[in-house]
C-alpha positions in Angstrom: -35.5 1.3 53.2 -35.8 -1.1 50.3 -38.9 -3.4 50.7 -36.8 -6.5 50.3 -34.4 -5.4 53.0 -37.3 -4.4 55.3 -38.9 -7.9 54.8 -35.5 -9.5 55.5 -35.2 -7.5 58.7 -38.7 -8.5 59.8 -37.8 -12.2 59.3 -34.6 -12.0 61.3 -36.2 -10.1 64.1 -39.0 -12.6 64.3 -36.6 -15.5 64.3 -34.6 -13.8 67.1 -37.7 -13.2 69.2 -39.3 -16.6 68.7 -36.1 -18.7 68.6 -35.3 -18.2 72.2 -38.9 -18.4 73.5 -39.5 -20.7 76.4 -42.6 -22.9 76.8 -44.2 -23.7 80.1 -43.3 -27.0 81.8 -45.7 -29.7 82.8 -47.7 -27.7 85.4 -44.8 -27.1 87.8 -44.2 -23.6 86.5 -40.8 -24.4 85.1 -39.9 -22.9 81.7 -38.4 -25.5 79.3 -37.1 -25.1 75.8 -37.8 -27.4 72.9 -35.2 -29.4 71.1 -36.7 -28.9 67.7 -37.6 -25.6 66.1 -41.3 -24.8 65.4 -42.7 -24.9 61.9 -42.9 -21.1 62.0 -39.2 -20.8 62.9 -38.3 -23.3 60.2 -40.2 -21.4 57.6 -38.7 -18.1 58.7 -35.3 -19.6 58.5 -35.9 -20.9 55.0 -37.3 -17.6 53.9 -34.3 -15.7 55.3 -31.9 -18.1 53.6 -33.7 -17.9 50.3 -33.6 -14.1 50.4 -29.9 -14.0 51.2 -28.4 -16.6 48.9 -28.3 -16.4 45.2 -26.8 -18.7 42.6 -23.1 -18.2 41.9 -21.6 -17.9 38.5 -18.1 -19.0 37.5 -15.5 -18.0 34.8 -13.2 -19.9 32.5 -10.4 -19.1 35.0 -11.9 -21.2 37.8 -10.7 -24.7 38.4 -12.7 -27.8 37.8 -13.1 -28.3 41.5 -14.4 -24.7 42.0 -16.9 -25.1 39.2 -18.1 -28.4 40.6 -18.6 -26.8 44.1 -20.4 -23.8 42.6 -22.8 -26.1 40.6 -23.4 -28.2 43.8 -24.2 -24.9 45.7 -26.5 -23.7 42.9 -28.4 -27.1 42.9 -29.0 -26.8 46.6 -30.5 -23.4 46.1 -32.8 -24.6 43.3 -34.0 -27.5 45.5 -34.3 -25.6 48.7 -35.7 -22.3 47.4 -37.4 -23.3 44.2 -35.4 -20.7 42.3 
């Protein structure tokens, strides 16, 4: 298995295992879930997204609207993933 794919798989499995984890309630033994993801889950999600998404290129055949949307997509990747 290619190391990049193996790392991606580890991230996804980790997200799946921790994303649905329950936390103990306030002493009554009830399991409750949190509304906001933990910092670890947020970082794992960001890492997975940055590994999966690459900048998109365009050609002279594309419309102005398509080129605009591609540039907007690529700007988001640069800001989010520091690529």
